[in-house]
C-alpha positions in Angstrom: 95.2 53.6 -2.0 92.6 55.8 -0.3 89.4 56.5 -2.1 86.5 58.4 -0.7 83.2 56.8 -1.8 79.7 58.2 -1.6 78.9 55.6 1.1 81.6 56.9 3.5 80.7 59.3 6.2 82.8 62.5 6.0 83.3 64.8 9.0 85.1 68.1 8.8 86.4 69.7 12.0 85.2 73.3 12.1 88.0 74.6 14.3 91.7 74.4 13.3 94.0 71.9 14.9 97.7 71.8 15.8 99.4 70.2 12.7 102.2 68.9 14.9 99.7 66.2 15.8 100.1 62.8 14.1 97.7 59.9 13.8 97.3 59.3 17.6 96.9 63.0 18.3 94.2 63.5 15.6 92.4 60.3 16.8 92.3 61.9 20.2 90.8 65.0 18.7 88.2 62.8 17.0 87.2 61.2 20.3 87.3 64.2 22.6 86.3 67.2 20.4 84.2 65.6 17.6 82.7 63.0 19.9 83.2 60.3 17.3 84.9 56.9 17.0 88.1 57.1 15.0 87.8 53.4 14.2 84.4 53.8 12.6 85.7 54.1 9.1 84.6 57.7 8.8 86.7 60.3 7.0 87.9 63.0 9.4 89.2 66.3 7.9 91.2 68.9 9.7 92.7 72.3 8.7 95.6 74.2 10.2 95.4 77.6 11.7 96.9 79.3 8.7 94.3 77.8 6.4 97.0 76.6 4.1 97.0 72.8 4.8 94.6 70.0 5.4 95.0 66.6 7.0 92.6 63.6 6.4 92.4 60.7 8.9 90.7 57.4 7.9 90.8 54.0 9.5 90.4 51.2 6.8 90.0 48.2 9.0 93.7 47.4 9.1 95.3 50.7 10.0 95.1 54.4 9.7 95.6 56.5 6.6 96.9 60.1 7.3 97.0 62.3 4.2 98.4 65.8 4.2 97.8 68.5 1.6 99.5 71.8 1.7 98.6 74.5 -0.9 101.4 76.0 -2.9 99.7 79.3 -2.9 96.5 80.7 -1.4 94.3 79.4 1.4 91.4 77.1 2.0 88.9 80.0 2.1 85.7 78.0 2.1 85.6 76.0 5.3 82.5 74.9 7.2 81.5 77.2 10.0 80.0 76.4 13.4 76.3 75.4 13.2 74.5 74.9 16.5 77.6 74.6 18.6 78.8 71.5 16.8 82.6 70.8 16.4 82.3 69.1 13.1 80.2 69.2 10.0 79.1 66.3 7.8 79.8 66.5 4.1 79.1 64.3 1.1 82.0 62.7 -0.8 81.6 65.1 -3.8 81.6 68.1 -1.4 84.8 66.9 0.1 86.4 66.7 -3.3 85.5 70.4 -3.9 86.7 71.4 -0.5 90.1 69.7 -1.0 90.4 71.5 -4.3 90.0 74.9 -2.6 86.4 75.4 -3.8 83.2 76.4 -2.2 81.4 73.1 -1.4 78.2 74.9 -0.5 77.7 76.1 -4.0 78.0 72.7 -5.7 75.0 71.8 -7.6 74.7 68.0 -7.9 71.9 65.5 -8.0 70.3 64.9 -4.6 71.3 61.9 -2.6 69.1 58.9 -3.5 67.0 57.4 -0.7 64.9 54.2 -1.0 61.1 54.8 -1.1 59.4 53.6 2.1 56.2 51.6 1.8 53.5 52.7 4.2 
């Protein structure tokens, strides 16, 4: 079973992709367009052109998971936009959950991410 934990790095592709692509095609998009390693264990999220479906690609150390969600009605209206010419945007695990539910991940009010205090 696939579970996205707070420790996992989540990357959302800003531009839509061709949903005829399978695991190998999406891994190629990760390498060439997102400039990332598909074997890194990161969670890579893609949206189709019609904004009605999402695919999630994850490598778990043994193989790839490819999850596909298609909305029964409506669209994924809240999707990350291009920031500084980047092809992907990093999200936190709870923001991904909101995004996959069709919500606005930018308006989520949650506790800030904990960081260890550095000694000087």
